[in-house]
N, C-alpha and C positions, 0 to 999 in steps of 0.2 A: 637364524640371520637371513634377512629378506635380502635378495639379490635380483637385478635385472641383467638378464643374460641377452647379449646380441646375436641373432642368428641371420641367416642369408637376407630374409626379406621382411624381417620383423625381428621384435624383441619381446622376450617372456619373462615376467615377474615370478619369482618362487621364493619360498621358504627352504633353507638348507639346513637341517639341525640334526646334531648327533653325530655319533661315530660308529663305524662297523659295517657291515654288508648294507648296499643301498637298497632302499625301498622308494619305487616311484609311485606316488599315489594321484590318481588322476580322477577328477570329479566328471560329472555329466552335465546334462542341461535340466533345469536353469541354475546350476548350482556354480559354486566358486570353490577355491582351494579349502575355505573355511569350513567346509562339508567335514573335513578331517580334524577338526580342531581338538576334538576331546579324544581323539584315537592317538594322535601323534605322540603326546607325551608319555603315553605306555608303550609304544614301540620304541621309543628312544630309551625309555628306562629299561627295556628288554635287551638293549645292546644294538640298536639298529640305527642307522643313519637315513632320515626322511627326508625325501625331495618331493616338495608339495608345490607344483605351478597353478597359477590360473592358464589355463589354455588360451591361446590367442583369439582376441576378442571376447573374452570372457572376464567377469570380475575386475580386477585393477589392470590387466593386461589389455591394451589397445591394440587395435588391429588396423594397418595400413588401408585404404580405400581401394587400392589396387589388388588386394589378395582376398581369396575366398576363405571362409573360417569353417569349412566341411572337415570331416574327420579324417579322411584321407590327407588333408594338408596338416592337420594336427599330428598324425603319426610321423609326417615328415619333419616336422618341427621339433617334434620330441626327440626324434633320433638326433638332429642338430643340438638339441639341449645336452643329450648324454656325451656327445662329442666334446662341446665346449666346457662341460665339467670333468671330462675325463672320466667318466664312468662306464666300464666296459659292459657288465652284465648286472643289471639290476633286477630284483623282483619287482613286476609290475602289478599294481593292486588298482584296480579300475570300477567306477560306479556308473550305473545308467550308461548314457551313449559313450561316456568316455572309454567304456569297455569295446566300443568299435574302434576307436583310435588305438587301444591296447591290441586288438586282435590284427589289425592291420600292420602295426609295428612288428608283431610276432610272425605274420606271414611272410613280410617282405625283408626282414632281418632278423630269422630266428635265432641267431647266434649271440645276439644282444639281449635276449631275453632268458634270464636264469629260472624265473617260474613266474606263473601267471594266476592271480586271485580276482575273481569278477564277482561284484556285488551287485544284485538287483540290476542286471544289465541286459545288453541286447543278444537275441539269438538270430542268426541268418538275417531275414529282412525284417524281422518283427521289432521294431524300434518305438511301438506305441504311439505312432505319429497322430492318432486321434486326439491324444493329450495335449498337443502343440498347435493344433490346427487353428484354434484361435487367436495363438500369438502371430501364427505366419500370416493372417489376415489381418492383424491388428493395424488400424489407420497409423500412420507414421506421425500424423499430425496431433495425435492423442498420445504420443509415446508416454508423456509425463505420468499418464494415468494408469499404466500398465502395472507397476509394481504393487500398488495398493491392491488391485484386483487380484494379482498372482498370490499376493501375501494371504488375502482371506481364502483363497481356494486351497492354499497348501497348509495352513494352520498358523497359528500366533506364538509358537514357542520361541524362546530367547535365540535357540540355536539356529532356528530357521530365519528370523529375523537378521542376525549377524551374517548368516551366509548369503542371505539377499541384498545386504546393504549397499553394496557396489552398483545395483541397479536401479537407485533411486534417480528421479528427475527425468529429464527429457533426453540426455546422454545414455543414461542407463538404460532406459526404455529401448532406445534406438539399438543399442547392442544386443539386447535381448531378441528382439524382432530379426535383426541380421543374422544372427545366431541360429534361431530356430528355421529361418528361410534355407539356410545352408545345409539344414539335415537332411541326408539322403540314404535311405535304407539300402539302395541298390549296391554301395559300396561294402557291404558285407553279406550280400544275398549269397553269393556262391562260394564262399571261403570254407564251407565245410570240408571238402576232401583235402584240402591243402592244411588245415588245422590238424586234422586226424592224423596225417603223415608225419606233423613235427612232433609230437608226443612230448610237449613240454610239461613239467610237474606243474599241476593246476588244482585249484579248488575253487568252488562255487559257494557263494555264502548269501543266503536270502532271508529278508525279513517274512516273517510267517503272516504277516497281515498285508504283505503288499499287493494293493488292487492296480497297479499300472502295468506290472509285468507279472502275470498269475503263475504260481509256482508249476502247475502241470503243463502247462501250454509253452513256458519259456525256461524256467529254472531247470526243471529234468531233462528236457532235450539239450540244453546247452551244456549240463553236467555231463551227460552222455557222450556228446560231440568230444568233449575235453577229456574224456576217461577220468574224471574227477569227483571227489566227494561232494555232496551237497549237504550244506550244514544250514540249518535254519536257526534263526535268531528271533528274539521276541520283539518285533518292531514292524514297521511299516516299509515304504519304499526308501525312505532316506535313513536307512539303518544306522549308518555312522553317527547320526544325531540322535535317534531313538535309543539304542542300546550300545553306546560307545564301548563300554567294559566287555560286554560279550563278544562284540566284533573284533576288538584287539586281542581277546583271549584266543579267538580262533584263529586270527591271523598270526599270532606269535607261535602258535603250535606248528602251523604251516611253514612260517619262515624258518623255524629251527629246524624242520625236516628238509629243507633245500639247501640251506646255508647256516653256518655257525657264527656267532657274535665275534669271534676271532679273526674271521676273515674280513678282509679290507674291500 
């Protein structure tokens, strides 16, 4: 079921599907909630409720001109989303820079996170900003040209086309530029000691062909920080699209270790 949830200074569109323990699935940049489209049915079938938002200013969720769509703000909005849905302690599953919002939510409100799984995500100040530099500097008068260029760069799979469809045209291109310019690696640069002290149940999942966030310099240090197992899956950076069955299987194993389907 697709919902629009009104928050304090914005509204968020999400899909709320299934019954059982809640799993909050977060996309990154330049993704949308459709990153998880092939994983969600498998999680629902295993007895989990999935909460699948488009972050503010991403996908189908508009952002008021008065707000900044950085990951610290996303973490604040996600807390408001959980309050509005009366979800006390979900397991948070996050991809790419969405994992920055997840880490900030964990650090600021550790009692609201039952467990944390990060896929191809950020570690400290390593957000792979070189991969978004061209979008940050894109001429806003040429915003309508951004999606075709981005699609050629990322690939032409049906899953990628569906995930990126919300960014078509001038309005979609402007959303991408605005989101790229709001990315700020300093927001997670110094979280290491705090995250280590929380000791939340955690898992790190990585595409074994990810060239944006390399395994040795990002995945392994992140897993060590979280005291988490590192599980490699046969895919690139967009592992939920590249190998959804493998991603879902590893996630379900983790979810069942953290909570059981009989819990609400």
